[in-house]
N, C-alpha and C positions, 0 to 999 in steps of 0.2 A: 399356420404356413396354409394357405390356399392356391387350387388350382385349377383353373376350371377349362375344363375341356368341352370343346362345342361337338353336339351331337354324339357324346359317347353311346355307343353300342353293345349289348351284351345279349348270349345266350338265356332268355329268360324262362322259367317254369308257365307251359300255356295252360290250358284245358285236355283233362285223361290224360296224363301222362308226355301230353306233346310238347315238345320245345318252339319258342318263337325268337328269332332276332329280332330285339325292339330295342330301342332307347329308355336308357338306365340312368339312375343318379349320379352325373359328373363324380370321380374322385375326391376326393381333397385330403393331402398328404396330413400328416401328422411331423413334426421337429424328427422325428427318429425313423423318418419313411420315406422312402425315393416316388416317383411317380412312374409306372415300368410302360410304356409303349409297345403294348403285344405284339408280337410278330407272328408267333406260331402257339397251341397248348398242346399240352400231353392229354390223354384222355386217359381214366383209371375205371376201373372195378367199380372202385368207390361213388362215381359218379351215377352207375346204375341203382346202389343202394339209396344215393340221393334223390334221385328221380322217383325210386317208390316210396319216400320218405321216410327211411328207415337210416337215415346216415345224416342228421343238421349237420353245417358248417359251425364253427365254433363261434364264438361269441363275438361280435365285431368285426368279423368278415362279411363278405355280400354273400346274398341269397342265393346268389345263383353258382353255376359251376364251375370247376377248373383247381387243381390240385399243383399244377404246374405250369408254367411259360416259358418262354426265352423271348428278349427282344430288345431294347435299345434304353436307355435311364435319359427320362425328358426334365427331370428336376428333381432334384437333392433338398431333402428338410435339413433347415439350422444345423441340429444337433450332430443330424448325418453327415455332413458336411464339415465338422469340425473335425470329426473322426478321421475323414481324407480316406476312407477304402474307396468311395466312388465317386466318379464325377458323371458331371452331363456328357452324353455319348456312349458310356459305355454301355459294349455289348454282354449281357448276363442272363444267366435263365436262376430262375427264383420258385422255391416252394412256396405253396399258397395254404391256408388256411380254405379259401375258397377263391373265386372272383376271377380267372385266368380266360374264361371263354368270355372273353370282353376285350375292346380295342386298348383300355387300360384298366391297369391296378396299382392303389398303392399298395407298396411292401417295406415291410421292416425291412431296415437296413441288415441287419443280422440273417436274414433266408435269403441274402444273394450269394451264388457264384459267378465267378467267368466263365465264359465258354471257353470249353478246351480246345486247345488249338487245334486247325482242322474240322470239328465240325461245323453243320450247316446250323442255321437259327432252327430247323425241325427237327433235326437230331438232339440238339441241345435242348428243345423242347421236351424230348422225352427222359430226360436224364433226374429231375431233381430227387420226384415222388420215390419213382422207381426204382433210383440209385439209394436215397435217402433210406426206403424199407429193407432194400436189400441188404444194405450195410448193416444197419440196425437186426436185422433180423438173424443175420449173419457172424457178427462180430461181435456186438453189442448183446444180445441175450444168448444164443448159441455159442458165445465163443469159440470158436470154427478153430482149428488145427490142422496142419499139414499131415495128411495120414486119415483124418474123418471120414465118414461116409455118408453125407448129404442124402435126404428126401424130400425133392420139390415136388409139390400136389400141384397140378394142372399145368404140365410142361409147355401146352400152348400160351398161356398168360402171358403179359407184357411182361411182369413180373418176374415170371419164370426165365423171360429171354434173357434176362440180365443176372439173374442169380443163378444162373445151372455155368455159366461163363466167371462170374464173380466167384463161386464156390472151388472151379474148376482152380482159377488164377493162385486161389490160397493155399493148392496144395489138394483138395479134397477129391472122394470119388464123390460119382453125382447119383441117383436112381430120380428119373422122374417119372410122371403117369399122365396118359393120353386118353380119351374118349374114343379113336376110333383111328384106322391105319391110313386116312389123309392126313391128319395133324400128327400123325407119327413121321410121313417122310416132310411135313413142313419144318418140323424142327432139329432136322438130322443136322444141320450147321452147327449145332448148339453143343454138339460131342458130348454129351448125355453119357457115361459109361451104360447103364442099364434104362431104355426106355421102356416099362411096362402100358402095353397097350389093353385098357381094362375093358374091351368089347371081346377079347382072345383071353387073357389071363387075370387071376385075383393078384391083387395086391399085397395082401397074407402070405399067398403061397411065395411068391417071390423072397418077402422080408426074412421069411422062416427059412428060406435055401441058403439066403447070404447068411442069417445067424448061424448057421448049422456048420457055413463053410469059414466061420470066423470073421464075418466081413460085415456084421450086423450095422444098423442105422445109428450114429452118434449125434444126426440132429436131422427132426423132420421140420419142414416150416409147412402148414399145413391149413388153407384159405378153403377146405370145405367141409369140416367137421362131419357131423351123424353120425351109421354105424361102423363105419370103417374104422373112427378112431376106436372103438371097442375091441375091434378085428385085430389091429394093428398095434396098438400103442404097447401093449404085454410082449411085444416081437422087438422092442428097442435093443440097443446093445443095454450092458452098467452104463450106471450115469449117463442114459441118454436124456436130450432135453427136445420136448416135443410142442413146437414151437405155435399158437393158434393165432390167426392174424383175421380170420374172418368163417364164417360158415354157411358158405354159398349152399350146399346139400341139406344140411340141418343144425339148428341151436342145440341139440339133445344127442347125447348119446349116453350109455352105461359104460361107465370104464371101472374096470377092473382095478377098486384101489390097493389089493394087494401088490398086483405087480409093480404100482407106484414105488410102496417101500421096500419090496423085495430085491428090486433093480435098481433100485437109487434113482427111478427116473423122476424127471422135473416136465411137470406142465404149467408151461408158459404162455399165457396171455397178454399180448401187444400190440400196440399198433403206433402209428405218428403221428396218425392229425392230431391226436390228443395232448401231443405233449406241448410245454410251453417254450416261448421263442427263446428264453434261454437256451434251454437242452436241446433246441435246433439248430439253433447258433451253434453249439456248440459240435454235436455230430454233421454239421456240415464242412466247419472248419477241417474236421479232420478227411471227412471225404474226400475233400480238395487234394491235400496233404499225402494221402492214403491212396485212392484210386485215378484222381488225373491224371497223373503220369500213364497208369497202365491203361486209361483212356485212348489218349493222346499217342501211344505206341501204336492201336488198334488189337490191343490183347483182349478188351472189352468191350464192346460197342454197341451200344441199342440196337437191337432187330426190330425195324421199322414195316408194321403189317400195309400200312398204305396211308397214304397223307391225302387229305380231303378240305375243301374249302367249308369255314365253320358254318355256313347256312346247311352244310348237311349233316351237323352235331347230329341229329335226331336218328337219320339214317345208319348213320357209324353207330349210333350205341345201341339199336337195333341187331347190327350185326353182332356185335361183342357180345350182347344177350343170347343168340342165338349158339355161340358158339363159334362163328365163322371166322374170327378174326387169328392168327397167330403172332402174338408181336403188339409192339406199341402204335396204337391208331394217334395219328398227329393230325391237330385242325389247323390249317394256317388263316391266320387275321389278317395280315398284311402281304399282298403279293410280291411277289418279286424277288425276293429275301430269301435265296438259299445260302448266301454267300458261307 
């Protein structure tokens, strides 16, 4: 099944880490895919890694950016049409291997979700990657239970803006970290139980105090790595789960292996991007059933730091790289649709 799109544009890698909004190859959908006209795309820290050449897209996906998008289905492949879940004109959001920073993208039908009632395209574009990741880390890997204490590193990130309220919605206490007082103030609305401002406090001291008080950390979701793991991992509760999702601080850490077996702590490495389409489809189906009612009720909503035109993607990436964003950065591809 072929679909030609005239003058398709995408945000391509230029030279020296610069980006350029330029013509790209037209998407051609397979029989189990749909053609999504992209109205808005979500920006993620993985995009920064990809720009640095450290996180290539999975095989078969475009070599430009974009792990999530929202828009309107413009064509449905023959096999996808027979399944009957999606039709032309449906408003959807999509989890992508890459390719969301573009006017159009071909999406396997299993990676689509309906846009929750009451959300704009811009809000919906910030859901699939970050909600999928948060749900994967907390529920599938972390086995979150009511009454757990959850540590979420980098509290001003787009992921944390979802993971903190999601953990709270599942009945957990939440500890999070920020770099400075400005970011501490910016995330007050997320209502974490403890915000550790690392310019004033040491996380290991807070974790030690919580452990001593019988409120130790059960699940840690860590995007930083480095020496902090060495300091803090032994301070987990018995049967704690330390979940590594990235290593923005340092790839290496000395881990006290005795603390792992003595406290029955599990060190788990995981990510969403490398999972098979079948695994992602299963995850997204579960998310729509479990999370979408909480999104539609307003219990969990994406925190959007800013919405900018796609042409300003490089500037927005730089702000994220410098730690100047708190919440999701959304890129608008098609103007005027915020319904």
